[in-house]
C-alpha positions as CSV (number, residue, x, y, z in Angstrom):
1,M,63.4,26.7,-34.3
2,T,63.8,23.4,-36.1
3,L,63.7,19.8,-34.7
4,L,64.7,16.6,-36.5
5,F,63.7,13.1,-35.4
6,R,66.0,10.6,-37.1
7,N,65.7,6.8,-37.4
8,V,62.1,6.4,-36.0
9,Q,59.2,4.0,-36.8
10,L,56.1,6.0,-37.6
11,L,52.7,5.1,-36.1
12,G,49.5,7.1,-36.8
13,A,50.9,8.6,-40.0
14,A,48.7,9.7,-42.9
15,Q,50.5,7.2,-45.1
16,K,52.6,4.0,-44.6
17,Y,56.3,4.3,-44.4
18,E,58.6,1.3,-44.5
19,G,61.6,1.1,-42.4
20,P,63.3,3.8,-40.3
21,I,62.3,7.3,-41.3
22,D,63.1,10.9,-40.4
23,V,60.6,13.7,-39.4
24,F,61.6,17.3,-39.7
25,V,59.8,20.0,-37.7
26,S,60.0,23.7,-38.4
27,G,58.3,26.0,-35.9
28,D,55.1,24.4,-34.7
29,K,54.5,22.3,-37.8
30,I,55.7,19.0,-39.3
31,S,57.6,20.2,-42.3
32,A,58.9,17.1,-44.0
33,I,58.9,13.3,-43.7
34,G,61.6,11.2,-45.4
35,N,65.3,10.4,-45.1
36,F,67.4,13.4,-44.3
37,P,70.9,12.2,-43.3
38,A,72.6,15.6,-43.9
39,K,69.7,18.0,-43.1
40,P,70.7,20.4,-40.3
41,A,68.4,21.3,-37.4
42,D,68.6,23.2,-34.1
43,T,67.9,20.0,-32.3
44,V,68.5,16.5,-33.6
45,I,67.1,13.4,-31.8
46,D,68.2,9.9,-32.8
47,G,65.2,7.7,-32.2
48,Q,67.3,4.5,-32.5
49,G,64.3,2.7,-33.9
50,A,61.8,3.8,-31.3
51,Y,58.2,4.6,-32.3
52,L,57.1,8.1,-33.2
53,A,53.4,8.7,-32.9
54,P,51.1,11.7,-32.9
55,G,50.7,13.2,-29.4
56,F,48.1,11.3,-27.5
57,I,44.6,12.9,-27.1
58,D,42.9,12.4,-23.8
59,V,39.2,13.0,-24.3
60,N,38.1,12.8,-20.6
61,T,40.2,14.8,-18.1
62,D,39.6,16.5,-14.8
63,S,42.2,19.2,-14.6
64,D,39.5,21.8,-15.0
65,H,37.3,20.1,-12.3
66,Y,40.2,20.2,-9.8
67,L,41.3,23.7,-11.0
68,T,44.8,22.4,-11.6
69,L,44.8,24.1,-15.0
70,F,45.8,27.2,-12.9
71,D,48.2,25.9,-10.3
72,D,49.8,23.3,-12.5
73,P,49.9,25.0,-15.9
74,A,52.6,22.6,-17.2
75,Q,50.1,19.7,-16.8
76,G,53.2,17.5,-16.3
77,D,51.3,14.3,-15.5
78,F,49.9,14.3,-19.0
79,L,53.2,15.2,-20.7
80,R,54.9,12.3,-18.9
81,Q,52.4,10.0,-20.6
82,G,52.9,11.4,-24.1
83,V,49.6,13.3,-24.0
84,T,49.6,16.6,-25.9
85,T,45.9,17.4,-26.0
86,I,43.2,17.2,-23.3
87,I,39.5,17.7,-23.3
88,G,37.7,19.2,-20.3
89,G,34.1,20.0,-19.4
90,N,33.2,16.4,-19.0
91,C,30.5,14.8,-16.8
92,G,28.2,17.8,-16.9
93,A,30.6,20.3,-15.4
94,S,32.7,22.9,-17.2
95,L,34.4,26.1,-16.3
96,A,32.5,28.0,-19.0
97,P,30.1,29.5,-19.8
98,L,29.5,30.8,-16.3
99,L,26.3,32.9,-16.2
100,Y,27.1,34.4,-12.8
101,G,30.7,33.4,-12.2
102,G,29.7,30.5,-9.9
103,L,31.6,27.1,-9.7
104,E,28.9,25.1,-8.0
105,S,29.0,22.3,-10.5
106,I,32.7,21.4,-9.7
107,Q,32.5,21.6,-5.9
108,K,32.2,17.8,-5.7
109,W,35.8,17.6,-6.9
110,T,37.6,20.5,-5.2
111,D,37.4,23.5,-2.8
112,T,36.1,26.3,-5.0
113,S,36.2,29.0,-2.3
114,R,39.9,29.6,-2.9
115,F,39.5,30.5,-6.6
116,N,38.2,33.7,-8.3
117,V,36.8,33.5,-11.8
118,G,37.9,36.1,-14.3
119,W,35.5,35.2,-17.2
120,H,32.0,34.3,-18.1
121,T,31.9,33.2,-21.7
122,V,33.7,30.4,-23.5
123,A,35.6,33.0,-25.6
124,E,36.8,34.7,-22.4
125,F,37.8,31.4,-20.8
126,L,39.8,30.2,-23.7
127,A,41.4,33.6,-24.1
128,H,42.8,33.2,-20.6
129,F,45.0,30.4,-22.0
130,D,46.3,32.6,-24.8
131,K,47.8,34.8,-22.1
132,H,48.6,32.0,-19.7
133,P,49.5,28.9,-21.8
134,L,49.4,25.4,-20.6
135,G,51.9,22.6,-21.3
136,V,49.2,20.8,-23.4
137,N,46.5,21.8,-25.8
138,F,43.2,22.3,-24.1
139,G,39.6,22.2,-25.4
140,T,36.3,22.1,-23.5
141,L,32.8,20.9,-23.7
142,V,29.8,22.7,-22.2
143,G,28.7,21.2,-18.9
144,H,24.9,20.6,-18.8
145,S,24.8,20.8,-14.9
146,T,26.9,24.0,-15.0
147,I,24.3,25.8,-17.1
148,R,21.2,24.2,-15.5
149,R,22.3,25.1,-11.9
150,A,23.0,28.7,-13.0
151,L,19.5,28.9,-14.4
152,I,17.5,27.4,-11.5
153,G,19.9,27.1,-8.6
154,E,20.0,24.1,-6.4
155,V,16.4,23.1,-6.7
156,L,15.6,19.8,-8.5
157,R,12.9,20.3,-11.1
158,D,12.2,20.4,-14.8
159,L,13.1,23.5,-16.8
160,T,10.3,25.7,-18.0
161,K,9.9,26.4,-21.7
162,N,11.5,29.8,-21.4
163,E,14.4,28.4,-19.4
164,L,15.0,25.8,-22.1
165,T,15.0,28.5,-24.8
166,V,17.6,30.4,-22.8
167,F,19.7,27.2,-22.4
168,V,19.6,26.5,-26.1
169,E,20.8,30.0,-26.9
170,I,23.6,29.7,-24.3
171,L,24.7,26.4,-25.8
172,R,24.7,27.8,-29.4
173,R,26.8,30.8,-28.4
174,A,29.2,28.6,-26.5
175,M,29.8,26.4,-29.4
176,A,30.2,29.3,-31.8
177,E,32.9,30.6,-29.4
178,G,34.8,27.3,-29.5
179,A,33.2,24.7,-27.2
180,F,33.3,21.2,-28.7
181,G,29.9,20.1,-27.6
182,L,27.8,19.2,-24.5
183,S,28.4,16.8,-21.6
184,T,26.0,15.5,-19.1
185,G,26.5,13.9,-15.7
186,L,23.3,12.1,-15.3
187,A,24.4,10.0,-12.3
188,Y,24.8,13.1,-10.1
189,V,22.1,14.4,-8.0
190,H,21.4,17.6,-9.8
191,S,21.0,15.9,-13.2
192,R,19.7,12.5,-12.3
193,Q,16.0,13.4,-12.9
194,T,16.7,15.4,-16.1
195,P,13.9,14.4,-18.6
196,Y,14.9,12.8,-21.9
197,A,13.1,15.5,-23.8
198,E,15.4,18.2,-22.3
199,I,18.6,16.3,-23.2
200,K,17.3,15.5,-26.7
201,L,16.5,19.2,-27.4
202,L,20.0,20.3,-26.4
203,V,21.8,17.4,-28.1
204,E,19.9,18.3,-31.3
205,V,21.7,21.7,-31.2
206,V,25.0,19.9,-30.7
207,A,24.3,17.7,-33.7
208,Q,23.4,20.7,-35.9
209,E,26.7,22.3,-34.9
210,K,28.5,19.0,-35.7
211,G,29.8,18.8,-32.1
212,V,30.2,15.9,-29.6
213,Y,27.9,14.7,-26.9
214,T,29.5,12.9,-23.9
215,T,27.6,11.4,-21.0
216,H,28.2,10.0,-17.6
217,L,25.4,7.5,-17.6
218,R,22.4,7.7,-15.3
219,K,23.3,4.2,-13.9
220,T,26.7,2.7,-13.9
221,E,26.0,-0.5,-11.9
222,K,22.5,-2.1,-11.8
223,G,20.5,-0.5,-14.5
224,V,23.4,0.3,-16.8
225,A,21.7,-1.5,-19.6
226,D,18.7,0.9,-19.5
227,A,21.1,3.9,-19.3
228,V,23.0,2.6,-22.4
229,D,19.8,2.1,-24.2
230,E,18.7,5.6,-23.5
231,T,22.0,6.9,-24.9
232,L,21.9,4.7,-28.0
233,R,18.3,6.0,-28.6
234,L,19.5,9.6,-28.2
235,S,22.4,9.1,-30.6
236,H,20.1,7.4,-33.2
237,E,17.4,10.0,-33.0
238,T,19.7,13.0,-33.2
239,G,22.6,11.7,-35.3
240,V,25.0,13.3,-32.8
241,S,28.6,12.0,-32.3
242,T,28.4,10.3,-28.9
243,I,30.9,9.1,-26.2
244,I,29.9,7.3,-23.0
245,S,32.3,8.5,-20.4
246,H,34.3,6.0,-18.4
247,F,32.2,3.0,-19.4
248,L,33.5,0.5,-16.9
249,A,32.6,-3.0,-15.8
250,I,31.6,-2.6,-12.1
251,R,32.1,-5.6,-10.0
252,G,28.9,-7.6,-9.5
253,N,27.3,-6.2,-12.6
254,E,29.4,-7.8,-15.3
255,E,26.6,-9.7,-17.1
256,E,24.5,-6.5,-17.6
257,Y,27.7,-4.7,-18.7
258,R,28.6,-7.4,-21.3
259,A,25.1,-7.3,-22.8
260,S,25.4,-3.5,-23.2
261,L,28.8,-3.8,-24.7
262,E,27.4,-6.3,-27.3
263,K,24.8,-3.8,-28.3
264,I,27.4,-1.1,-28.8
265,N,29.6,-3.5,-30.8
266,G,26.7,-4.4,-32.9
267,L,26.1,-0.9,-34.2
268,P,26.4,-0.3,-37.9
269,E,29.9,0.9,-38.9
270,S,28.5,4.3,-39.9
271,A,27.4,5.1,-36.3
272,T,29.7,7.6,-34.6
273,F,29.2,6.1,-31.2
274,H,32.1,5.4,-28.8
275,F,32.9,5.0,-25.1
276,D,36.1,5.8,-23.1
277,I,37.8,3.5,-20.6
278,Y,40.9,3.3,-18.6
279,P,43.0,0.2,-17.8
280,F,42.7,0.3,-14.0
281,E,40.3,-1.1,-11.3
282,T,39.9,2.1,-9.3
283,T,37.3,4.8,-9.6
284,V,37.3,8.2,-7.9
285,L,33.9,9.1,-6.4
286,P,32.5,12.0,-4.4
287,L,31.7,10.7,-1.0
288,Y,28.0,11.6,-1.2
289,T,27.5,9.1,-4.1
290,F,27.6,6.3,-1.5
291,L,24.5,7.6,0.2
292,P,21.2,5.9,-0.6
293,V,19.3,7.6,-3.5
294,W,16.5,8.6,-1.2
295,V,19.0,10.7,0.9
296,Q,20.4,12.4,-2.3
297,N,17.1,14.0,-3.2
298,G,18.3,17.5,-2.4
299,G,21.2,19.8,-2.6
300,V,24.4,19.2,-0.6
301,E,23.1,21.3,2.3
302,V,20.1,19.0,2.6
303,M,22.3,15.9,2.5
304,R,24.6,17.4,5.2
305,A,21.5,18.0,7.4
306,N,20.3,14.5,6.8
307,I,23.6,12.8,7.8
308,T,23.9,14.8,11.0
309,D,20.4,14.0,12.1
310,K,20.7,11.1,14.7
311,W,17.4,9.5,13.7
312,M,18.2,9.7,10.0
313,Q,21.7,8.3,10.5
314,Q,20.3,5.0,11.7
315,R,18.2,4.7,8.6
316,I,21.0,5.7,6.3
317,V,23.5,3.2,7.8
318,K,21.1,0.4,7.1
319,D,20.9,1.3,3.4
320,L,24.6,2.0,2.8
321,P,26.3,-0.3,0.3
322,K,28.4,-3.2,1.5
323,I,32.1,-2.2,1.0
324,E,35.2,-4.3,1.6
325,P,37.2,-2.0,3.9
326,L,40.5,-2.3,2.1
327,R,38.9,-1.4,-1.3
328,L,38.0,2.2,-0.3
329,K,40.7,4.8,0.4
330,V,40.3,8.6,1.2
331,A,41.7,10.5,-1.8
332,A,41.1,14.0,-0.4
333,A,39.5,15.5,2.7
334,P,39.7,19.3,2.8
335,G,40.1,20.4,6.4
336,N,40.7,16.8,7.5
337,D,44.1,16.0,5.9
338,I,44.8,13.4,8.6
339,L,42.2,11.2,6.9
340,R,43.9,11.4,3.4
341,G,45.3,8.1,2.3
342,K,43.4,6.1,5.0
343,T,41.4,3.0,4.0
344,L,38.0,2.3,5.4
345,G,39.7,-0.4,7.4
346,D,42.1,2.2,8.8
347,L,39.2,4.4,9.8
348,M,37.5,1.4,11.6
349,D,40.7,1.1,13.6
350,M,41.0,4.8,14.2
351,F,37.5,5.2,15.4
352,S,37.3,1.8,17.2
353,L,34.4,0.6,15.0
354,R,33.6,-2.9,13.8
355,D,30.9,-2.2,11.2
356,P,32.2,-0.8,7.8
357,A,28.9,1.0,7.2
358,V,29.2,2.9,10.6
359,A,32.8,3.8,9.7
360,L,31.6,5.1,6.3
361,M,29.0,7.2,8.0
362,K,31.6,8.5,10.4
363,L,33.7,9.6,7.4
364,M,30.7,11.4,5.9
365,T,29.9,13.3,9.1
366,T,33.6,14.1,9.9
367,T,34.2,15.6,6.4
368,M,30.6,16.8,5.9
369,L,30.6,15.0,2.6
370,K,33.6,17.1,1.3
371,A,35.8,14.1,0.8
372,S,36.5,12.1,-2.3
373,V,37.5,8.5,-2.3
374,F,39.3,5.9,-4.4
375,Y,37.2,2.8,-4.8
376,K,38.5,-0.5,-6.3
377,N,35.3,-1.6,-7.9
378,V,36.1,-2.3,-11.5
379,N,36.4,-5.8,-13.1
380,N,39.7,-5.6,-14.9
381,A,39.1,-8.7,-17.1
382,S,35.8,-7.2,-18.4
383,S,37.5,-3.9,-19.0
384,R,40.2,-5.5,-21.1
385,E,37.6,-7.1,-23.3
386,A,36.0,-3.6,-23.7
387,M,39.3,-2.1,-24.7
388,K,39.4,-4.5,-27.6
389,S,36.2,-3.0,-29.0
390,S,36.5,-0.7,-32.1
391,R,34.2,1.6,-30.2
392,S,36.5,2.2,-27.3
393,L,38.8,5.2,-26.7
394,I,41.4,5.4,-23.9
395,A,41.1,8.3,-21.4
396,S,42.4,8.9,-18.0
397,N,39.4,10.6,-16.4
398,A,42.0,12.3,-14.2
399,A,43.7,15.5,-13.5
400,S,47.4,16.5,-13.6
401,M,47.9,17.2,-9.9
402,G,51.4,18.9,-9.8
403,T,53.1,18.9,-6.4
404,E,50.9,21.3,-4.4
405,R,47.7,19.4,-4.1
406,K,46.8,17.6,-0.8
407,M,45.3,14.6,-2.7
408,E,46.5,11.0,-3.0
409,R,47.9,10.1,-6.4
410,I,45.9,7.7,-8.5
411,D,47.5,5.4,-11.0
412,R,45.4,6.4,-14.0
413,G,46.4,10.1,-13.4
414,T,50.0,9.2,-14.2
415,E,50.0,5.9,-16.0
416,T,46.9,5.5,-18.2
417,F,48.6,5.7,-21.6
418,P,51.8,3.9,-20.7
419,Q,49.8,1.1,-19.1
420,F,47.6,0.8,-22.2
421,L,50.7,0.6,-24.4
422,S,52.1,-2.1,-22.1
423,L,48.9,-4.2,-22.3
424,V,48.8,-3.9,-26.1
425,Q,52.5,-4.9,-26.6
426,N,52.8,-7.5,-23.8
427,E,49.3,-9.1,-23.9
428,N,48.5,-8.7,-27.6
429,L,45.3,-6.9,-26.6
430,I,45.0,-5.4,-30.1
431,S,47.5,-4.4,-32.8
432,L,49.8,-1.5,-32.0
433,D,48.5,0.4,-35.0
434,D,44.9,0.1,-33.8
435,A,46.0,1.1,-30.3
436,I,47.6,4.3,-31.5
437,R,44.5,5.1,-33.6
438,K,42.3,4.9,-30.4
439,I,44.4,7.6,-28.8
440,T,45.3,9.9,-31.7
441,I,43.5,9.7,-35.1
442,I,40.0,8.6,-33.9
443,P,39.5,11.2,-31.1
444,G,41.0,13.8,-33.4
445,Q,38.4,13.1,-36.0
446,L,35.5,12.8,-33.5
447,F,36.3,16.2,-32.1
448,N,37.2,17.6,-35.4
449,I,40.5,18.9,-34.0
450,K,42.2,20.5,-36.9
451,K,45.6,19.3,-38.0
452,R,46.2,17.2,-35.0
453,G,46.1,13.5,-34.2
454,E,47.9,12.4,-37.3
455,I,51.5,12.6,-38.5
456,R,51.2,14.5,-41.8
457,E,53.3,17.2,-43.4
458,G,51.7,20.6,-42.5
459,N,50.0,19.3,-39.3
460,F,50.9,20.7,-35.9
461,A,54.0,19.0,-34.4
462,D,52.4,17.2,-31.5
463,L,54.6,14.2,-31.2
464,T,55.4,11.3,-28.8
465,L,58.5,9.2,-29.0
466,F,58.2,5.9,-27.1
467,R,59.8,2.5,-26.6
468,G,57.7,-0.2,-25.0
469,K,55.7,1.7,-22.4
470,E,58.4,4.3,-21.8
471,I,57.8,7.8,-23.0
472,L,61.0,9.2,-24.2
473,Y,60.0,12.6,-25.7
474,T,56.8,14.6,-25.8
475,V,56.6,17.5,-28.2
476,V,53.8,20.1,-28.1
477,N,53.5,22.4,-31.1
478,G,57.1,21.8,-32.1
479,V,58.5,22.4,-28.6
480,I,60.1,19.7,-26.5
481,A,58.0,19.6,-23.3
482,F,59.3,16.3,-21.8
483,Q,62.6,14.4,-22.5
484,N,64.5,11.6,-20.9
485,G,62.3,11.5,-17.8
486,A,62.1,15.2,-17.0
487,L,59.8,18.1,-17.9
488,T,61.5,21.0,-19.7
489,G,59.3,23.6,-18.2
490,A,57.9,24.5,-21.6
491,C,54.2,25.6,-21.8
492,S,53.6,25.6,-25.6
493,G,50.0,24.3,-25.6
494,M,47.2,26.1,-27.4
495,P,43.6,26.6,-26.4
496,L,41.6,24.6,-29.0
497,K,38.3,25.7,-30.5
498,H,35.6,23.8,-32.3
499,Y,36.3,24.3,-36.1
500,G,39.6,26.0,-35.5
501,V,42.5,27.1,-33.2
């Protein structure tokens, strides 16, 4: 099959082209770039001066965490945004390798009881997508918590020397089989006390294999400066390519955030250190993360026991954070769907409560901590400043949800990349060329994704045609997956592997 884009403006190309240009695609590759007024093709698209860019690369996604890779294989929410490649396995949780087939590390995001795993290794996991292709290309990191919990269960302790040796070998094998690196979720209860020495040992392996280390910081509000310093130190001592996941300016902590951002911006040009960010004010959080830290010192069963103990409840309520009732909304509540979409203010009315903290505790006990919530806690002005940084990448930190999931939609799950394009073009945030580099060439180079992220003859034909913030066409491996506002039903994505496809 052949495809010809005529009369387009190229962005993210290997060389500069002046004026309208044509791009010819043969099979899954870009075959020629030039002016071809008489060249025949199976499909001809007149771009009418619109921008043609490499397909966008989203380095921080949650479709694996929510298991929608399996019930929404088209991954349409990404295709509609011009995204052609997604990276999973972020925040310490991945779907491979699975030592014993357990999915404990993703249970904070979704109900894992309904799903049966048919693989253990990274090679077996990626092979699943050879037989059951996705609408987008997909690669994965190794989740630190996934391996750690498989080795020692739900207890919170340091790993022994032998356990660390096993972990290192598991990580080496996973990267040899195609994993792009390691992720940590150091803010979550099972990883919060992980010693620096353990992380450094594992990250040294990633650096040796020329992979990527991504981290959900230990602290994202008060204490974020120390968490950033720890990550900067780790990157400097190991030389690993590093990405701080969803590095956001949390309301009330802007000064500390700005100081950390200045440190990152002050790094030497040679440092491969980045952070990802999205252009919205809402985060998605597991409900248990609102509990005081002293209550989180145990597995989920311990936390559930604590919140149902009448005496403990009184102590917990006193230490819950102060939340504006309209800023928190229930995103998902398995088994309690009537609560989905309700704000904390709605719950106060529903349960005839006057205290937001008591209403939050009621939500916790009613759902037994199985709920996740949308929380408007990001300072948009500070985030816009961060997006200007040469160290920033744009990522949704979201899943494609399809139509089957009983979960409220979040704007960043459907609008991250169009919204970013809108900010760039309407508010002159940065140049459009630099913006496209953040979502194509730079992440492609960081993850060493072969022949993607750049428009070049011989590269895979992952392409996005857009005008303003409107995505007109999304092409994945030479196949039109989205056009004129509708999905085509094509699933032409490939499983991606470190150092190859």
